[in-house]
A tleap script that builds the chain and sets N, CA, C and O, in Angstrom:
source leaprc.protein.ff14SB
mol = sequence {
  NMET ALA ARG VAL THR LEU TYR SER ARG SER
  GLY CYS ASN HIE CYS ASP GLU LEU ARG ARG
  ALA LEU VAL ALA ALA GLY GLU THR ILE VAL
  GLU VAL ASP VAL VAL ARG SER PRO GLU ALA
  VAL PRO GLU LEU LEU LYS LEU THR ARG GLY
  ARG ARG ILE VAL PRO VAL VAL VAL ARG ALA
  GLY ARG ILE GLU ILE ALA PRO GLY GLY GLY
  SER GLU CPHE
}
set mol.1.N position { -10.262 -14.438 7.043 }
set mol.1.CA position { -8.842 -13.429 7.176 }
set mol.1.C position { -9.007 -11.939 7.333 }
set mol.1.O position { -9.856 -11.272 6.742 }
set mol.2.N position { -8.065 -11.455 8.232 }
set mol.2.CA position { -8.286 -10.095 8.125 }
set mol.2.C position { -8.363 -9.101 6.831 }
set mol.2.O position { -8.027 -9.455 5.701 }
set mol.3.N position { -8.768 -8.039 7.105 }
set mol.3.CA position { -8.780 -7.264 5.968 }
set mol.3.C position { -7.279 -6.396 5.719 }
set mol.3.O position { -6.758 -5.824 6.676 }
set mol.4.N position { -6.847 -6.373 4.779 }
set mol.4.CA position { -5.497 -5.540 4.503 }
set mol.4.C position { -5.780 -4.440 3.828 }
set mol.4.O position { -6.698 -4.429 3.007 }
set mol.5.N position { -5.097 -3.470 4.062 }
set mol.5.CA position { -5.264 -1.828 3.549 }
set mol.5.C position { -3.882 -2.148 2.792 }
set mol.5.O position { -3.027 -2.801 3.390 }
set mol.6.N position { -3.673 -1.729 1.581 }
set mol.6.CA position { -2.929 -1.605 0.490 }
set mol.6.C position { -2.626 -0.261 -0.223 }
set mol.6.O position { -3.047 -0.096 -1.368 }
set mol.7.N position { -1.873 0.759 0.443 }
set mol.7.CA position { -1.679 2.401 -0.350 }
set mol.7.C position { -0.989 1.892 -1.708 }
set mol.7.O position { -0.232 0.925 -1.797 }
set mol.8.N position { -1.309 2.545 -2.508 }
set mol.8.CA position { -0.602 2.410 -4.207 }
set mol.8.C position { -1.183 3.576 -4.715 }
set mol.8.O position { -1.928 4.468 -4.309 }
set mol.9.N position { -0.457 3.200 -5.975 }
set mol.9.CA position { -0.509 4.393 -6.807 }
set mol.9.C position { -0.517 3.692 -8.219 }
set mol.9.O position { 0.086 2.645 -8.454 }
set mol.10.N position { -1.267 4.388 -9.118 }
set mol.10.CA position { -1.189 3.531 -10.532 }
set mol.10.C position { -0.180 3.757 -11.400 }
set mol.10.O position { 0.048 4.967 -11.428 }
set mol.11.N position { 0.578 3.108 -12.171 }
set mol.11.CA position { 1.541 2.700 -12.691 }
set mol.11.C position { 2.902 2.393 -11.791 }
set mol.11.O position { 4.082 2.541 -12.109 }
set mol.12.N position { 2.479 2.045 -10.899 }
set mol.12.CA position { 3.595 1.419 -10.035 }
set mol.12.C position { 3.522 -0.308 -9.714 }
set mol.12.O position { 2.740 -1.052 -9.122 }
set mol.13.N position { 4.921 -0.475 -10.532 }
set mol.13.CA position { 5.054 -1.877 -11.061 }
set mol.13.C position { 5.029 -2.712 -9.754 }
set mol.13.O position { 4.506 -3.826 -9.782 }
set mol.14.N position { 5.674 -2.130 -8.390 }
set mol.14.CA position { 5.904 -2.896 -7.142 }
set mol.14.C position { 4.156 -3.346 -6.705 }
set mol.14.O position { 3.724 -4.497 -6.634 }
set mol.15.N position { 3.546 -2.340 -6.511 }
set mol.15.CA position { 2.195 -2.123 -6.070 }
set mol.15.C position { 1.304 -3.225 -7.026 }
set mol.15.O position { 0.447 -4.035 -6.670 }
set mol.16.N position { 1.925 -2.890 -8.566 }
set mol.16.CA position { 1.024 -4.329 -8.993 }
set mol.16.C position { 1.165 -5.872 -8.612 }
set mol.16.O position { 0.335 -6.752 -8.384 }
set mol.17.N position { 2.640 -5.836 -8.639 }
set mol.17.CA position { 2.907 -7.174 -8.152 }
set mol.17.C position { 2.268 -7.438 -6.675 }
set mol.17.O position { 1.476 -8.306 -6.308 }
set mol.18.N position { 2.757 -6.613 -6.118 }
set mol.18.CA position { 2.150 -6.828 -4.469 }
set mol.18.C position { 1.024 -7.179 -4.552 }
set mol.18.O position { 0.915 -8.357 -4.210 }
set mol.19.N position { -0.128 -6.610 -4.919 }
set mol.19.CA position { -1.545 -6.724 -5.171 }
set mol.19.C position { -1.704 -7.963 -5.605 }
set mol.19.O position { -2.169 -8.676 -4.716 }
set mol.20.N position { -1.470 -8.641 -6.824 }
set mol.20.CA position { -1.042 -9.793 -7.387 }
set mol.20.C position { -1.014 -10.791 -6.097 }
set mol.20.O position { -2.101 -11.268 -5.771 }
set mol.21.N position { 0.070 -11.124 -5.382 }
set mol.21.CA position { 0.051 -11.752 -4.230 }
set mol.21.C position { -0.609 -11.587 -3.189 }
set mol.21.O position { -0.748 -12.587 -2.485 }
set mol.22.N position { -1.125 -10.523 -2.811 }
set mol.22.CA position { -2.145 -10.396 -2.217 }
set mol.22.C position { -3.322 -11.529 -2.150 }
set mol.22.O position { -3.792 -12.299 -1.312 }
set mol.23.N position { -3.569 -11.106 -3.818 }
set mol.23.CA position { -4.891 -11.485 -4.034 }
set mol.23.C position { -4.814 -13.024 -3.918 }
set mol.23.O position { -5.744 -13.709 -3.492 }
set mol.24.N position { -3.181 -13.684 -4.490 }
set mol.24.CA position { -3.393 -15.073 -4.868 }
set mol.24.C position { -2.984 -15.750 -3.275 }
set mol.24.O position { -3.160 -16.952 -3.078 }
set mol.25.N position { -2.611 -15.143 -2.546 }
set mol.25.CA position { -2.705 -15.492 -1.396 }
set mol.25.C position { -4.450 -15.447 -0.463 }
set mol.25.O position { -4.737 -15.913 0.639 }
set mol.26.N position { -5.239 -14.761 -1.377 }
set mol.26.CA position { -6.505 -14.917 -0.495 }
set mol.26.C position { -6.586 -14.006 0.305 }
set mol.26.O position { -7.336 -14.440 1.179 }
set mol.27.N position { -6.165 -12.602 0.670 }
set mol.27.CA position { -6.556 -11.715 1.500 }
set mol.27.C position { -7.471 -10.513 1.003 }
set mol.27.O position { -7.244 -9.838 -0.001 }
set mol.28.N position { -8.498 -10.364 1.835 }
set mol.28.CA position { -9.261 -9.385 1.390 }
set mol.28.C position { -8.360 -7.517 1.712 }
set mol.28.O position { -7.891 -6.858 2.640 }
set mol.29.N position { -8.548 -7.442 0.510 }
set mol.29.CA position { -7.899 -6.037 0.087 }
set mol.29.C position { -8.669 -4.696 0.069 }
set mol.29.O position { -9.554 -4.434 -0.746 }
set mol.30.N position { -8.295 -3.978 0.927 }
set mol.30.CA position { -9.122 -2.462 0.796 }
set mol.30.C position { -7.725 -1.548 0.150 }
set mol.30.O position { -6.624 -1.537 0.699 }
set mol.31.N position { -8.103 -0.725 -1.272 }
set mol.31.CA position { -6.648 -0.518 -2.004 }
set mol.31.C position { -7.065 1.184 -2.012 }
set mol.31.O position { -8.070 1.741 -2.454 }
set mol.32.N position { -6.063 1.639 -1.450 }
set mol.32.CA position { -5.944 3.269 -1.472 }
set mol.32.C position { -5.202 3.599 -2.514 }
set mol.32.O position { -4.144 2.972 -2.463 }
set mol.33.N position { -5.291 4.590 -3.833 }
set mol.33.CA position { -4.306 4.810 -4.798 }
set mol.33.C position { -4.214 6.482 -4.468 }
set mol.33.O position { -4.977 7.292 -4.994 }
set mol.34.N position { -3.292 6.798 -3.639 }
set mol.34.CA position { -2.861 7.593 -2.983 }
set mol.34.C position { -2.790 9.054 -4.316 }
set mol.34.O position { -2.649 10.228 -3.976 }
set mol.35.N position { -2.901 8.677 -5.519 }
set mol.35.CA position { -2.992 9.981 -6.534 }
set mol.35.C position { -4.538 10.497 -6.711 }
set mol.35.O position { -4.802 11.680 -6.930 }
set mol.36.N position { -5.512 9.483 -6.592 }
set mol.36.CA position { -6.758 9.669 -6.858 }
set mol.36.C position { -7.842 9.661 -5.699 }
set mol.36.O position { -9.069 9.629 -5.785 }
set mol.37.N position { -6.816 9.710 -4.327 }
set mol.37.CA position { -7.609 9.679 -2.973 }
set mol.37.C position { -6.445 10.453 -2.333 }
set mol.37.O position { -5.781 9.854 -1.487 }
set mol.38.N position { -6.072 11.937 -2.699 }
set mol.38.CA position { -4.858 12.367 -1.835 }
set mol.38.C position { -5.011 12.980 -0.477 }
set mol.38.O position { -4.078 13.455 0.170 }
set mol.39.N position { -6.486 12.923 -0.028 }
set mol.39.CA position { -6.820 12.960 1.270 }
set mol.39.C position { -6.271 11.886 2.014 }
set mol.39.O position { -6.372 11.834 3.239 }
set mol.40.N position { -5.638 10.943 1.267 }
set mol.40.CA position { -5.310 9.802 2.218 }
set mol.40.C position { -3.760 10.029 2.446 }
set mol.40.O position { -3.047 9.198 3.009 }
set mol.41.N position { -3.376 11.070 2.020 }
set mol.41.CA position { -1.997 11.130 1.860 }
set mol.41.C position { -1.352 11.472 3.119 }
set mol.41.O position { -0.214 11.031 3.281 }
set mol.42.N position { -1.893 12.206 4.073 }
set mol.42.CA position { -1.245 12.485 5.208 }
set mol.42.C position { -1.673 11.150 6.270 }
set mol.42.O position { -1.074 11.440 7.305 }
set mol.43.N position { -2.081 10.427 6.405 }
set mol.43.CA position { -2.225 9.043 6.858 }
set mol.43.C position { -1.020 8.271 6.525 }
set mol.43.O position { -0.138 7.765 7.217 }
set mol.44.N position { -1.297 8.343 4.948 }
set mol.44.CA position { 0.325 7.476 4.619 }
set mol.44.C position { 1.576 7.765 5.097 }
set mol.44.O position { 2.320 6.910 5.578 }
set mol.45.N position { 1.898 9.156 4.969 }
set mol.45.CA position { 3.163 10.124 5.451 }
set mol.45.C position { 3.294 9.558 7.210 }
set mol.45.O position { 4.397 9.145 7.567 }
set mol.46.N position { 2.257 9.570 8.121 }
set mol.46.CA position { 1.935 9.001 9.196 }
set mol.46.C position { 2.322 7.723 9.598 }
set mol.46.O position { 2.765 7.674 10.746 }
set mol.47.N position { 2.270 6.460 8.851 }
set mol.47.CA position { 2.485 5.511 8.719 }
set mol.47.C position { 3.920 5.264 8.117 }
set mol.47.O position { 4.591 4.399 8.679 }
set mol.48.N position { 4.410 5.853 7.155 }
set mol.48.CA position { 6.048 5.488 6.682 }
set mol.48.C position { 6.807 6.679 7.430 }
set mol.48.O position { 8.017 6.766 7.219 }
set mol.49.N position { 6.205 7.603 8.287 }
set mol.49.CA position { 7.025 8.354 9.002 }
set mol.49.C position { 7.683 9.397 8.203 }
set mol.49.O position { 8.736 9.894 8.602 }
set mol.50.N position { 7.193 9.723 7.218 }
set mol.50.CA position { 7.325 11.245 6.304 }
set mol.50.C position { 7.761 10.586 4.772 }
set mol.50.O position { 7.913 11.342 3.813 }
set mol.51.N position { 7.929 9.242 4.657 }
set mol.51.CA position { 8.442 8.872 3.390 }
set mol.51.C position { 7.429 8.761 2.100 }
set mol.51.O position { 6.480 7.979 2.054 }
set mol.52.N position { 7.628 9.256 1.542 }
set mol.52.CA position { 6.709 9.148 0.001 }
set mol.52.C position { 7.109 8.213 -1.051 }
set mol.52.O position { 7.758 8.400 -2.081 }
set mol.53.N position { 6.427 6.879 -0.422 }
set mol.53.CA position { 6.847 5.655 -1.165 }
set mol.53.C position { 5.763 4.869 -0.929 }
set mol.53.O position { 5.232 4.813 0.180 }
set mol.54.N position { 5.296 4.108 -2.108 }
set mol.54.CA position { 4.576 3.232 -2.111 }
set mol.54.C position { 4.917 1.938 -2.465 }
set mol.54.O position { 6.034 2.129 -2.948 }
set mol.55.N position { 4.682 0.606 -2.561 }
set mol.55.CA position { 3.059 0.437 -1.523 }
set mol.55.C position { 3.512 -0.048 -0.268 }
set mol.55.O position { 4.524 -0.692 0.006 }
set mol.56.N position { 2.247 0.527 0.714 }
set mol.56.CA position { 2.307 0.126 2.031 }
set mol.56.C position { 1.354 -0.459 2.078 }
set mol.56.O position { 0.239 -0.206 1.621 }
set mol.57.N position { 1.978 -1.857 3.018 }
set mol.57.CA position { 0.479 -2.592 3.507 }
set mol.57.C position { 0.262 -2.435 5.202 }
set mol.57.O position { 1.129 -2.351 6.071 }
set mol.58.N position { -1.016 -2.428 5.315 }
set mol.58.CA position { -1.009 -2.462 7.087 }
set mol.58.C position { -2.041 -3.686 7.236 }
set mol.58.O position { -3.224 -3.754 6.903 }
set mol.59.N position { -1.370 -4.437 7.723 }
set mol.59.CA position { -2.195 -5.952 8.271 }
set mol.59.C position { -1.920 -6.108 9.990 }
set mol.59.O position { -0.931 -6.308 10.694 }
set mol.60.N position { -3.504 -5.879 10.239 }
set mol.60.CA position { -3.444 -6.664 11.720 }
set mol.60.C position { -2.430 -5.204 12.555 }
set mol.60.O position { -1.491 -5.522 13.285 }
set mol.61.N position { -2.638 -4.255 12.417 }
set mol.61.CA position { -1.826 -3.303 12.928 }
set mol.61.C position { -0.197 -3.453 12.744 }
set mol.61.O position { 0.629 -3.058 13.567 }
set mol.62.N position { 0.017 -3.930 11.833 }
set mol.62.CA position { 1.417 -4.351 11.415 }
set mol.62.C position { 1.830 -3.775 9.720 }
set mol.62.O position { 1.547 -4.115 8.571 }
set mol.63.N position { 2.729 -2.624 10.450 }
set mol.63.CA position { 2.719 -1.718 8.873 }
set mol.63.C position { 4.008 -2.344 7.833 }
set mol.63.O position { 5.053 -2.649 8.407 }
set mol.64.N position { 3.954 -2.471 6.810 }
set mol.64.CA position { 5.042 -2.831 5.958 }
set mol.64.C position { 4.993 -1.887 4.601 }
set mol.64.O position { 4.032 -1.613 3.882 }
set mol.65.N position { 6.441 -1.472 4.512 }
set mol.65.CA position { 6.618 -0.499 3.702 }
set mol.65.C position { 7.766 -0.728 2.778 }
set mol.65.O position { 8.953 -0.887 3.064 }
set mol.66.N position { 6.826 -0.703 0.911 }
set mol.66.CA position { 7.592 -1.486 0.300 }
set mol.66.C position { 8.412 -2.342 0.555 }
set mol.66.O position { 9.636 -2.265 0.654 }
set mol.67.N position { 7.436 -3.530 0.710 }
set mol.67.CA position { 8.180 -5.038 0.938 }
set mol.67.C position { 8.974 -5.587 0.231 }
set mol.67.O position { 9.802 -6.454 0.507 }
set mol.68.N position { 8.624 -4.845 -1.171 }
set mol.68.CA position { 9.408 -6.045 -2.378 }
set mol.68.C position { 10.085 -4.581 -3.192 }
set mol.68.O position { 10.837 -4.925 -4.104 }
set mol.69.N position { 9.977 -3.198 -3.057 }
set mol.69.CA position { 10.583 -2.488 -3.349 }
set mol.69.C position { 9.687 -1.144 -3.660 }
set mol.69.O position { 8.588 -1.512 -4.075 }
set mol.70.N position { 9.756 -0.127 -3.617 }
set mol.70.CA position { 9.165 0.752 -4.071 }
set mol.70.C position { 9.392 1.668 -4.778 }
set mol.70.O position { 10.541 1.940 -5.126 }
set mol.71.N position { 7.924 2.625 -5.298 }
set mol.71.CA position { 8.075 4.131 -5.893 }
set mol.71.C position { 7.535 5.105 -5.167 }
set mol.71.O position { 6.633 5.037 -4.333 }
set mol.72.N position { 8.472 6.488 -5.739 }
set mol.72.CA position { 8.095 7.596 -5.188 }
set mol.72.C position { 6.578 7.695 -5.439 }
set mol.72.O position { 5.997 6.821 -6.084 }
set mol.73.N position { 5.882 8.861 -4.881 }
set mol.73.CA position { 4.651 9.372 -5.651 }
set mol.73.C position { 4.703 10.634 -4.943 }
set mol.73.O position { 3.872 11.511 -5.182 }
savepdb mol mol.pdb
quit
């Protein structure tokens, strides 16, 4: 199964729910906490076209922005 990148932040309930769903589906996750890794923010802003929102999932070139709801950071 392909690796999934999950952009998230601590304290985000939407991020927690999505992480649990991805793990339950057997996905291999690389998680990037945008608060702990602020150097990742510019890349995230490119993916979201400037929106400061998480969670964001990148899977096989496809970008899902806040698929079940999101939180600003």
